A tleap script that builds the chain and sets N, CA, C and O, in Angstrom:
source leaprc.protein.ff14SB
mol = sequence {
  NMET ALA CYS ASN THR ASN ALA LEU SER GLY
  LYS ILE VAL ILE ASN ILE CYS ASP ALA ARG
  LYS LEU GLY HIE ILE ILE ASN TYR GLU ILE
  ASP LEU CYS ASP GLY ARG ILE THR ALA VAL
  PHE VAL PRO GLY GLU GLY GLY PHE LEU GLY
  LEU SER ARG ARG ASN ASP ILE ARG ILE PRO
  TRP ASP ARG ILE LYS LYS ILE GLY GLU ASP
  ALA ILE LEU VAL ASP VAL PRO PRO ARG PRO
  ALA GLU CYS ALA HIE PRO PRO GLN LYS LYS
  HIE ILE PHE CHIE
}
set mol.1.N position { 0.914 -1.197 0.120 }
set mol.1.CA position { -0.056 0.036 -0.004 }
set mol.1.C position { 0.862 1.265 -0.043 }
set mol.1.O position { 1.819 1.366 0.724 }
set mol.2.N position { 0.571 2.129 -0.889 }
set mol.2.CA position { 1.345 3.413 -0.936 }
set mol.2.C position { 0.496 4.580 -0.371 }
set mol.2.O position { -0.697 4.684 -0.660 }
set mol.3.N position { 1.103 5.414 0.400 }
set mol.3.CA position { 0.386 6.517 0.964 }
set mol.3.C position { 1.313 7.695 1.198 }
set mol.3.O position { 2.483 7.473 1.510 }
set mol.4.N position { 0.868 8.915 1.069 }
set mol.4.CA position { 1.770 10.081 1.369 }
set mol.4.C position { 1.552 10.551 2.819 }
set mol.4.O position { 0.621 10.138 3.511 }
set mol.5.N position { 2.405 11.378 3.203 }
set mol.5.CA position { 2.367 11.875 4.732 }
set mol.5.C position { 1.067 12.721 4.866 }
set mol.5.O position { 0.435 12.696 5.922 }
set mol.6.N position { 0.706 13.387 3.919 }
set mol.6.CA position { -0.586 14.225 4.038 }
set mol.6.C position { -1.810 13.313 4.314 }
set mol.6.O position { -2.664 13.609 5.150 }
set mol.7.N position { -1.841 12.310 3.642 }
set mol.7.CA position { -3.036 11.433 3.906 }
set mol.7.C position { -2.904 10.719 5.287 }
set mol.7.O position { -3.913 10.499 5.958 }
set mol.8.N position { -1.687 10.364 5.703 }
set mol.8.CA position { -1.550 9.840 7.133 }
set mol.8.C position { -1.922 10.837 8.193 }
set mol.8.O position { -2.620 10.541 9.163 }
set mol.9.N position { -1.440 12.000 7.972 }
set mol.9.CA position { -1.718 13.069 8.922 }
set mol.9.C position { -3.165 13.415 9.126 }
set mol.9.O position { -3.566 13.928 10.171 }
set mol.10.N position { -3.981 13.110 8.051 }
set mol.10.CA position { -5.429 13.472 8.160 }
set mol.10.C position { -6.178 12.399 8.991 }
set mol.10.O position { -7.337 12.635 9.335 }
set mol.11.N position { -5.606 11.284 9.317 }
set mol.11.CA position { -6.300 10.217 10.071 }
set mol.11.C position { -6.154 10.362 11.484 }
set mol.11.O position { -5.127 10.846 11.959 }
set mol.12.N position { -7.172 9.951 12.235 }
set mol.12.CA position { -7.157 9.979 13.611 }
set mol.12.C position { -6.356 8.753 14.172 }
set mol.12.O position { -6.538 7.651 13.654 }
set mol.13.N position { -5.527 8.897 15.152 }
set mol.13.CA position { -4.737 7.733 15.741 }
set mol.13.C position { -5.492 7.310 16.975 }
set mol.13.O position { -5.807 8.116 17.850 }
set mol.14.N position { -5.795 5.924 17.025 }
set mol.14.CA position { -6.496 5.392 18.137 }
set mol.14.C position { -5.664 4.268 18.725 }
set mol.14.O position { -5.139 3.416 18.009 }
set mol.15.N position { -5.553 4.286 20.061 }
set mol.15.CA position { -4.778 3.299 20.689 }
set mol.15.C position { -5.698 2.133 21.067 }
set mol.15.O position { -6.632 2.299 21.852 }
set mol.16.N position { -5.430 0.983 20.515 }
set mol.16.CA position { -6.289 -0.227 20.729 }
set mol.16.C position { -6.164 -0.749 22.208 }
set mol.16.O position { -7.038 -1.465 22.695 }
set mol.17.N position { -5.061 -0.368 22.889 }
set mol.17.CA position { -4.859 -0.794 24.175 }
set mol.17.C position { -5.894 -0.319 25.191 }
set mol.17.O position { -6.276 -1.035 26.116 }
set mol.18.N position { -6.336 0.942 24.970 }
set mol.18.CA position { -7.323 1.531 25.898 }
set mol.18.C position { -8.531 2.235 25.163 }
set mol.18.O position { -9.392 2.871 25.772 }
set mol.19.N position { -8.510 2.056 23.766 }
set mol.19.CA position { -9.549 2.673 22.928 }
set mol.19.C position { -9.618 4.213 22.984 }
set mol.19.O position { -10.658 4.841 22.780 }
set mol.20.N position { -8.393 4.786 23.285 }
set mol.20.CA position { -8.364 6.200 23.421 }
set mol.20.C position { -7.980 6.859 22.168 }
set mol.20.O position { -7.131 6.308 21.467 }
set mol.21.N position { -8.519 8.007 21.790 }
set mol.21.CA position { -8.116 8.827 20.643 }
set mol.21.C position { -6.882 9.590 21.044 }
set mol.21.O position { -6.921 10.377 21.989 }
set mol.22.N position { -5.794 9.377 20.353 }
set mol.22.CA position { -4.509 10.075 20.654 }
set mol.22.C position { -4.350 11.337 19.866 }
set mol.22.O position { -3.481 12.144 20.197 }
set mol.23.N position { -5.123 11.553 18.860 }
set mol.23.CA position { -5.015 12.777 18.059 }
set mol.23.C position { -4.521 12.455 16.587 }
set mol.23.O position { -4.545 11.296 16.174 }
set mol.24.N position { -4.112 13.415 15.874 }
set mol.24.CA position { -3.555 13.302 14.510 }
set mol.24.C position { -2.020 13.419 14.541 }
set mol.24.O position { -1.413 14.036 15.416 }
set mol.25.N position { -1.439 12.768 13.498 }
set mol.25.CA position { -0.029 12.728 13.395 }
set mol.25.C position { 0.447 14.174 13.327 }
set mol.25.O position { -0.181 14.956 12.614 }
set mol.26.N position { 1.491 14.581 14.003 }
set mol.26.CA position { 1.996 15.931 13.863 }
set mol.26.C position { 3.441 16.040 13.436 }
set mol.26.O position { 3.918 17.124 13.099 }
set mol.27.N position { 4.171 14.865 13.450 }
set mol.27.CA position { 5.523 14.740 12.965 }
set mol.27.C position { 5.924 13.368 12.622 }
set mol.27.O position { 5.174 12.444 12.937 }
set mol.28.N position { 6.996 13.148 12.027 }
set mol.28.CA position { 7.516 11.778 11.634 }
set mol.28.C position { 8.955 11.753 11.956 }
set mol.28.O position { 9.651 12.768 11.979 }
set mol.29.N position { 9.401 10.497 12.218 }
set mol.29.CA position { 10.794 10.179 12.372 }
set mol.29.C position { 11.188 9.271 11.219 }
set mol.29.O position { 10.586 8.214 11.028 }
set mol.30.N position { 12.213 9.680 10.434 }
set mol.30.CA position { 12.540 9.000 9.305 }
set mol.30.C position { 14.059 8.530 9.347 }
set mol.30.O position { 14.930 9.303 9.746 }
set mol.31.N position { 14.322 7.354 8.961 }
set mol.31.CA position { 15.614 6.804 8.788 }
set mol.31.C position { 16.147 7.185 7.373 }
set mol.31.O position { 15.725 6.656 6.344 }
set mol.32.N position { 17.091 8.126 7.407 }
set mol.32.CA position { 17.563 8.744 6.176 }
set mol.32.C position { 18.383 7.716 5.339 }
set mol.32.O position { 18.463 7.837 4.116 }
set mol.33.N position { 18.993 6.701 6.016 }
set mol.33.CA position { 19.652 5.634 5.151 }
set mol.33.C position { 18.750 4.790 4.364 }
set mol.33.O position { 19.020 4.467 3.207 }
set mol.34.N position { 17.567 4.386 5.039 }
set mol.34.CA position { 16.648 3.524 4.395 }
set mol.34.C position { 15.469 4.208 3.714 }
set mol.34.O position { 14.777 3.605 2.894 }
set mol.35.N position { 15.240 5.525 4.077 }
set mol.35.CA position { 14.179 6.249 3.587 }
set mol.35.C position { 12.755 5.808 3.971 }
set mol.35.O position { 11.755 5.916 3.261 }
set mol.36.N position { 12.832 5.276 5.252 }
set mol.36.CA position { 11.555 4.716 5.807 }
set mol.36.C position { 11.155 5.438 7.114 }
set mol.36.O position { 11.998 5.910 7.876 }
set mol.37.N position { 9.847 5.497 7.329 }
set mol.37.CA position { 9.353 6.105 8.556 }
set mol.37.C position { 9.545 5.108 9.713 }
set mol.37.O position { 9.090 3.966 9.637 }
set mol.38.N position { 10.205 5.541 10.755 }
set mol.38.CA position { 10.482 4.635 11.867 }
set mol.38.C position { 9.578 4.916 12.970 }
set mol.38.O position { 9.387 4.041 13.815 }
set mol.39.N position { 8.932 6.183 13.061 }
set mol.39.CA position { 8.020 6.452 14.186 }
set mol.39.C position { 7.209 7.663 13.709 }
set mol.39.O position { 7.628 8.403 12.819 }
set mol.40.N position { 6.010 7.846 14.343 }
set mol.40.CA position { 5.135 8.931 14.218 }
set mol.40.C position { 4.933 9.583 15.560 }
set mol.40.O position { 5.134 8.939 16.590 }
set mol.41.N position { 4.523 10.904 15.585 }
set mol.41.CA position { 4.351 11.581 16.777 }
set mol.41.C position { 2.925 12.097 16.787 }
set mol.41.O position { 2.412 12.577 15.776 }
set mol.42.N position { 2.254 11.985 18.023 }
set mol.42.CA position { 0.957 12.668 18.195 }
set mol.42.C position { 1.164 13.579 19.329 }
set mol.42.O position { 2.093 13.357 20.105 }
set mol.43.N position { 0.318 14.664 19.507 }
set mol.43.CA position { 0.475 15.586 20.470 }
set mol.43.C position { 0.227 15.030 21.910 }
set mol.43.O position { -0.701 14.243 22.095 }
set mol.44.N position { 1.029 15.422 22.917 }
set mol.44.CA position { 0.888 15.001 24.220 }
set mol.44.C position { -0.408 15.730 24.753 }
set mol.44.O position { -0.946 16.633 24.111 }
set mol.45.N position { -0.861 15.284 25.948 }
set mol.45.CA position { -1.961 15.918 26.514 }
set mol.45.C position { -1.778 17.299 26.902 }
set mol.45.O position { -0.739 17.605 27.486 }
set mol.46.N position { -2.627 18.143 26.660 }
set mol.46.CA position { -2.484 19.594 26.791 }
set mol.46.C position { -3.027 20.097 28.058 }
set mol.46.O position { -3.869 19.465 28.696 }
set mol.47.N position { -2.523 21.294 28.447 }
set mol.47.CA position { -2.990 21.850 29.684 }
set mol.47.C position { -4.268 22.721 29.350 }
set mol.47.O position { -5.081 22.382 28.491 }
set mol.48.N position { -4.366 23.822 30.074 }
set mol.48.CA position { -5.477 24.795 29.792 }
set mol.48.C position { -5.268 25.472 28.434 }
set mol.48.O position { -4.219 26.047 28.143 }
set mol.49.N position { -6.348 25.368 27.601 }
set mol.49.CA position { -6.369 25.913 26.236 }
set mol.49.C position { -5.218 25.394 25.378 }
set mol.49.O position { -4.789 26.082 24.451 }
set mol.50.N position { -4.727 24.235 25.658 }
set mol.50.CA position { -3.585 23.596 24.873 }
set mol.50.C position { -2.262 24.046 25.236 }
set mol.50.O position { -1.300 23.559 24.643 }
set mol.51.N position { -2.072 25.021 26.246 }
set mol.51.CA position { -0.877 25.550 26.762 }
set mol.51.C position { -0.217 24.525 27.732 }
set mol.51.O position { -0.888 23.705 28.360 }
set mol.52.N position { 1.069 24.616 27.813 }
set mol.52.CA position { 1.873 23.808 28.661 }
set mol.52.C position { 1.631 22.309 28.313 }
set mol.52.O position { 1.451 21.495 29.219 }
set mol.53.N position { 1.625 21.961 27.061 }
set mol.53.CA position { 1.353 20.709 26.641 }
set mol.53.C position { 2.531 19.726 27.008 }
set mol.53.O position { 3.704 20.088 26.916 }
set mol.54.N position { 2.182 18.528 27.408 }
set mol.54.CA position { 3.296 17.525 27.664 }
set mol.54.C position { 4.028 17.232 26.422 }
set mol.54.O position { 3.640 17.709 25.356 }
set mol.55.N position { 5.135 16.422 26.504 }
set mol.55.CA position { 5.834 16.113 25.471 }
set mol.55.C position { 5.062 15.296 24.493 }
set mol.55.O position { 4.165 14.548 24.882 }
set mol.56.N position { 5.372 15.411 23.271 }
set mol.56.CA position { 4.660 14.691 22.198 }
set mol.56.C position { 4.807 13.145 22.371 }
set mol.56.O position { 5.833 12.712 22.897 }
set mol.57.N position { 3.872 12.337 21.970 }
set mol.57.CA position { 3.943 10.894 22.187 }
set mol.57.C position { 4.612 10.243 20.910 }
set mol.57.O position { 4.110 10.416 19.799 }
set mol.58.N position { 5.707 9.523 21.087 }
set mol.58.CA position { 6.332 8.859 19.936 }
set mol.58.C position { 5.808 7.489 19.862 }
set mol.58.O position { 5.821 6.781 20.868 }
set mol.59.N position { 5.340 7.060 18.721 }
set mol.59.CA position { 4.889 5.783 18.339 }
set mol.59.C position { 5.684 5.120 17.319 }
set mol.59.O position { 5.670 5.482 16.142 }
set mol.60.N position { 6.446 4.058 17.804 }
set mol.60.CA position { 7.287 3.399 16.840 }
set mol.60.C position { 6.479 2.764 15.742 }
set mol.60.O position { 5.374 2.279 15.986 }
set mol.61.N position { 7.034 2.757 14.476 }
set mol.61.CA position { 6.255 2.247 13.268 }
set mol.61.C position { 5.768 0.836 13.546 }
set mol.61.O position { 4.670 0.494 13.107 }
set mol.62.N position { 6.519 -0.008 14.252 }
set mol.62.CA position { 6.103 -1.333 14.354 }
set mol.62.C position { 4.839 -1.498 15.416 }
set mol.62.O position { 4.248 -2.568 15.560 }
set mol.63.N position { 4.546 -0.420 16.058 }
set mol.63.CA position { 3.320 -0.424 16.961 }
set mol.63.C position { 2.070 -0.009 16.148 }
set mol.63.O position { 0.969 -0.072 16.695 }
set mol.64.N position { 2.181 0.390 14.934 }
set mol.64.CA position { 1.022 0.619 14.061 }
set mol.64.C position { 0.515 -0.648 13.599 }
set mol.64.O position { 1.206 -1.383 12.894 }
set mol.65.N position { -0.800 -0.976 14.003 }
set mol.65.CA position { -1.304 -2.313 13.680 }
set mol.65.C position { -2.219 -2.220 12.357 }
set mol.65.O position { -2.271 -3.176 11.584 }
set mol.66.N position { -2.868 -1.145 12.148 }
set mol.66.CA position { -3.691 -1.105 10.985 }
set mol.66.C position { -3.838 0.394 10.545 }
set mol.66.O position { -3.983 1.274 11.393 }
set mol.67.N position { -3.798 0.650 9.275 }
set mol.67.CA position { -4.040 2.001 8.623 }
set mol.67.C position { -5.331 1.731 7.722 }
set mol.67.O position { -5.332 1.027 6.713 }
set mol.68.N position { -6.305 2.331 8.193 }
set mol.68.CA position { -7.611 2.355 7.596 }
set mol.68.C position { -7.922 3.662 6.845 }
set mol.68.O position { -7.109 4.584 6.775 }
set mol.69.N position { -9.165 3.689 6.280 }
set mol.69.CA position { -9.659 4.803 5.508 }
set mol.69.C position { -9.665 6.101 6.471 }
set mol.69.O position { -9.223 7.155 6.014 }
set mol.70.N position { -10.096 6.052 7.634 }
set mol.70.CA position { -10.215 7.193 8.502 }
set mol.70.C position { -9.351 7.213 9.722 }
set mol.70.O position { -9.182 8.244 10.374 }
set mol.71.N position { -8.801 6.056 10.029 }
set mol.71.CA position { -8.103 5.944 11.360 }
set mol.71.C position { -6.780 5.084 11.229 }
set mol.71.O position { -6.629 4.271 10.317 }
set mol.72.N position { -5.911 5.304 12.129 }
set mol.72.CA position { -4.733 4.446 12.282 }
set mol.72.C position { -4.789 3.887 13.664 }
set mol.72.O position { -4.856 4.620 14.651 }
set mol.73.N position { -4.761 2.484 13.736 }
set mol.73.CA position { -4.756 1.861 14.932 }
set mol.73.C position { -3.455 1.456 15.509 }
set mol.73.O position { -2.710 0.718 14.863 }
set mol.74.N position { -3.129 1.897 16.702 }
set mol.74.CA position { -1.817 1.567 17.273 }
set mol.74.C position { -1.948 0.798 18.551 }
set mol.74.O position { -3.025 0.796 19.146 }
set mol.75.N position { -0.936 0.162 18.992 }
set mol.75.CA position { -0.889 -0.656 20.164 }
set mol.75.C position { 0.216 -0.032 21.000 }
set mol.75.O position { 1.383 -0.390 20.842 }
set mol.76.N position { -0.143 0.931 21.921 }
set mol.76.CA position { 0.886 1.588 22.682 }
set mol.76.C position { 0.389 1.443 24.223 }
set mol.76.O position { -0.681 1.928 24.592 }
set mol.77.N position { 1.235 0.754 25.061 }
set mol.77.CA position { 0.896 0.715 26.406 }
set mol.77.C position { 0.713 2.020 27.065 }
set mol.77.O position { 1.457 2.945 26.738 }
set mol.78.N position { -0.188 2.191 27.950 }
set mol.78.CA position { -0.398 3.527 28.677 }
set mol.78.C position { 0.838 3.827 29.438 }
set mol.78.O position { 1.556 2.902 29.818 }
set mol.79.N position { 1.124 5.050 29.681 }
set mol.79.CA position { 2.143 5.441 30.495 }
set mol.79.C position { 1.894 5.105 31.952 }
set mol.79.O position { 0.734 5.148 32.362 }
set mol.80.N position { 2.840 4.789 32.733 }
set mol.80.CA position { 2.605 4.390 34.159 }
set mol.80.C position { 1.757 5.394 34.904 }
set mol.80.O position { 0.869 5.011 35.665 }
set mol.81.N position { 2.017 6.690 34.696 }
set mol.81.CA position { 1.342 7.720 35.443 }
set mol.81.C position { -0.168 7.741 35.063 }
set mol.81.O position { -1.020 8.127 35.863 }
set mol.82.N position { -0.471 7.292 33.756 }
set mol.82.CA position { -1.880 7.225 33.365 }
set mol.82.C position { -2.582 6.064 33.919 }
set mol.82.O position { -3.809 6.084 34.010 }
set mol.83.N position { -1.874 5.029 34.303 }
set mol.83.CA position { -2.491 3.847 34.841 }
set mol.83.C position { -2.693 3.861 36.350 }
set mol.83.O position { -3.488 3.096 36.897 }
set mol.84.N position { -1.974 4.725 36.991 }
set mol.84.CA position { -2.031 4.884 38.505 }
set mol.84.C position { -3.418 5.409 38.826 }
set mol.84.O position { -3.964 6.225 38.085 }
set mol.85.N position { -3.977 4.954 39.908 }
set mol.85.CA position { -5.179 5.498 40.461 }
set mol.85.C position { -4.896 6.760 41.164 }
set mol.85.O position { -3.805 6.928 41.709 }
set mol.86.N position { -5.781 7.620 41.181 }
set mol.86.CA position { -5.520 8.975 41.974 }
set mol.86.C position { -5.486 8.618 43.342 }
set mol.86.O position { -6.148 7.666 43.757 }
set mol.87.N position { -4.707 9.364 44.139 }
set mol.87.CA position { -4.545 9.085 45.609 }
set mol.87.C position { -5.927 9.268 46.284 }
set mol.87.O position { -6.696 10.170 45.952 }
set mol.88.N position { -6.184 8.403 47.205 }
set mol.88.CA position { -7.432 8.478 47.984 }
set mol.88.C position { -7.396 9.506 49.001 }
set mol.88.O position { -6.418 9.594 49.743 }
set mol.89.N position { -8.413 10.312 49.098 }
set mol.89.CA position { -8.461 11.425 50.124 }
set mol.89.C position { -8.812 10.705 51.436 }
set mol.89.O position { -9.681 9.838 51.534 }
set mol.90.N position { -8.042 11.160 52.425 }
set mol.90.CA position { -8.396 10.593 53.724 }
set mol.90.C position { -9.292 11.558 54.403 }
set mol.90.O position { -9.062 12.766 54.358 }
set mol.91.N position { -10.313 11.055 55.033 }
set mol.91.CA position { -11.157 11.911 55.746 }
set mol.91.C position { -10.841 11.848 57.225 }
set mol.91.O position { -10.907 10.802 57.870 }
set mol.92.N position { -10.498 13.011 57.725 }
set mol.92.CA position { -10.092 13.020 59.169 }
set mol.92.C position { -11.212 13.815 59.996 }
set mol.92.O position { -11.502 14.979 59.721 }
set mol.93.N position { -11.740 13.183 60.900 }
set mol.93.CA position { -12.775 13.817 61.698 }
set mol.93.C position { -12.200 14.053 63.128 }
set mol.93.O position { -11.536 13.219 63.743 }
set mol.94.N position { -12.538 15.300 63.583 }
set mol.94.CA position { -11.989 15.665 64.938 }
set mol.94.C position { -13.153 15.601 65.831 }
set mol.94.O position { -13.026 15.852 67.029 }
savepdb mol mol.pdb
quit
């Protein structure tokens, strides 16, 4: 299958690990010796109004499982911080 980067960038990236939409591809990593894409990048989670955004998420090419008409399915394990449960609030009564 042949595809250009504009067509790839227009597709939504979905993580099959947790069914989360990661966003659209914003950058590519290319091996200049082979001329192949080795990874794609989607935006990290943003802060208020997209400011103070976390680092972009790097997705190795071998983690791309399916490129469809409208979406790219990837298998990326969640970051440890995303898996952790929020700390429980302790109720202290006096």
